[in-house]
NUZA-807619 format. One record per residue (C-alpha): residue number from 0; residue in one letter; x, y, z. Coordinates in Angstrom, 2 decimals, decimal comma, padded with zeros to 5 digits, always signed. Layout:
<pts>
PT/num/residu/u/v/w
PT/NUM/A/X/Y/Z
...
</pts>
This chain:
<pts>
PT/num/residu/u/v/w
PT/0/K/-029,86/+041,55/-047,16
PT/1/N/-031,83/+044,21/-045,35
PT/2/C/-030,51/+047,77/-045,32
PT/3/L/-032,45/+048,49/-042,13
PT/4/I/-030,75/+045,84/-039,99
PT/5/S/-027,30/+046,40/-038,47
PT/6/Q/-024,57/+043,79/-038,11
PT/7/D/-025,69/+043,17/-034,51
PT/8/K/-029,26/+042,58/-035,77
PT/9/T/-030,74/+045,81/-034,40
PT/10/Q/-033,16/+047,96/-036,36
PT/11/L/-031,65/+051,12/-037,84
PT/12/N/-033,88/+054,17/-037,90
PT/13/Q/-031,66/+057,27/-038,03
PT/14/T/-031,81/+058,82/-041,50
PT/15/K/-030,12/+061,62/-043,39
PT/16/V/-030,81/+062,94/-046,90
PT/17/F/-027,98/+063,77/-049,31
PT/18/G/-028,62/+064,81/-052,90
PT/19/G/-032,28/+063,82/-052,60
PT/20/Q/-031,40/+060,27/-051,53
PT/21/E/-032,36/+059,04/-048,07
PT/22/F/-029,67/+057,12/-046,22
PT/23/I/-029,97/+055,01/-043,07
PT/24/V/-027,17/+056,07/-040,71
PT/25/T/-025,34/+054,22/-037,95
PT/26/N/-022,36/+055,33/-035,84
PT/27/T/-019,86/+053,25/-033,93
PT/28/Q/-016,82/+054,15/-031,85
PT/29/D/-013,97/+052,03/-030,59
PT/30/A/-010,64/+052,60/-028,88
PT/31/G/-007,57/+050,64/-027,96
PT/32/A/-003,80/+050,96/-027,57
PT/33/G/-003,82/+054,75/-028,00
PT/34/N/-006,06/+054,67/-031,08
PT/35/R/-009,63/+055,89/-031,55
PT/36/Y/-011,97/+054,90/-034,36
PT/37/D/-015,16/+056,77/-035,15
PT/38/T/-017,13/+055,13/-037,98
PT/39/T/-020,27/+056,41/-039,67
PT/40/V/-022,05/+054,10/-042,11
PT/41/Y/-024,62/+055,32/-044,63
PT/42/R/-026,90/+052,79/-046,36
PT/43/A/-029,36/+053,38/-049,15
PT/44/L/-031,71/+051,10/-051,03
PT/45/V/-031,21/+052,05/-054,68
PT/46/N/-032,80/+050,09/-057,52
PT/47/D/-033,45/+047,19/-055,11
PT/48/K/-029,77/+047,10/-054,12
PT/49/C/-028,40/+047,91/-050,69
PT/50/L/-025,49/+050,32/-051,11
PT/51/E/-023,21/+051,20/-048,21
PT/52/I/-020,77/+054,08/-047,87
PT/53/A/-018,64/+054,26/-044,73
PT/54/Q/-016,28/+056,78/-043,20
PT/55/T/-013,83/+055,88/-040,44
PT/56/V/-011,89/+058,62/-038,68
PT/57/H/-008,80/+057,09/-037,06
PT/58/T/-006,79/+059,14/-034,58
PT/59/S/-003,79/+058,18/-032,49
PT/60/S/-002,29/+059,75/-029,38
PT/61/D/-001,24/+058,88/-025,86
PT/62/W/-004,66/+060,33/-024,84
PT/63/N/-003,36/+061,55/-021,46
PT/64/G/-004,49/+065,12/-021,07
PT/65/I/-006,01/+065,24/-024,55
PT/66/D/-008,05/+068,30/-025,39
PT/67/Q/-011,48/+066,70/-025,93
PT/68/Q/-012,87/+069,82/-027,60
PT/69/A/-010,00/+069,85/-030,11
PT/70/Y/-010,58/+066,15/-030,80
PT/71/E/-014,31/+066,67/-031,40
PT/72/K/-013,59/+069,66/-033,66
PT/73/S/-011,12/+067,60/-035,70
PT/74/V/-013,55/+064,70/-036,11
PT/75/G/-016,35/+067,14/-036,98
PT/76/A/-014,20/+068,75/-039,67
PT/77/A/-013,41/+065,36/-041,23
PT/78/K/-017,09/+064,41/-041,19
PT/79/G/-017,97/+067,76/-042,80
PT/80/V/-015,67/+067,04/-045,75
PT/81/F/-017,16/+063,55/-046,12
PT/82/N/-020,72/+064,95/-045,96
PT/83/N/-019,87/+067,37/-048,78
PT/84/I/-018,66/+064,45/-050,89
PT/85/L/-021,76/+062,44/-050,05
PT/86/A/-023,99/+065,39/-050,97
PT/87/S/-022,48/+065,37/-054,46
PT/88/F/-023,60/+061,77/-055,10
PT/89/Q/-026,33/+061,27/-057,61
PT/90/F/-027,58/+057,77/-058,28
PT/91/T/-028,66/+056,97/-061,83
PT/92/N/-030,36/+053,94/-063,28
</pts>
């Protein structure tokens, strides 16, 4: 299993550091039947093991006339909380 390869077999190269640990980051979005899904996956190679932490923000609405700025702000706030949790991680042997 390679932490640098995505499910669709593409090379991952976006990184972010939390708590001194470098993570490979990938983002996906999907929508259907009035639902939106915004998923961010963080992978780290720790002690020769590929660890994955994922966050999916699911929102639902009729999406007609939606305030896009309000949507982005809401998703950003959820991601901010998750990033704070991720920053508190400390891997030990």
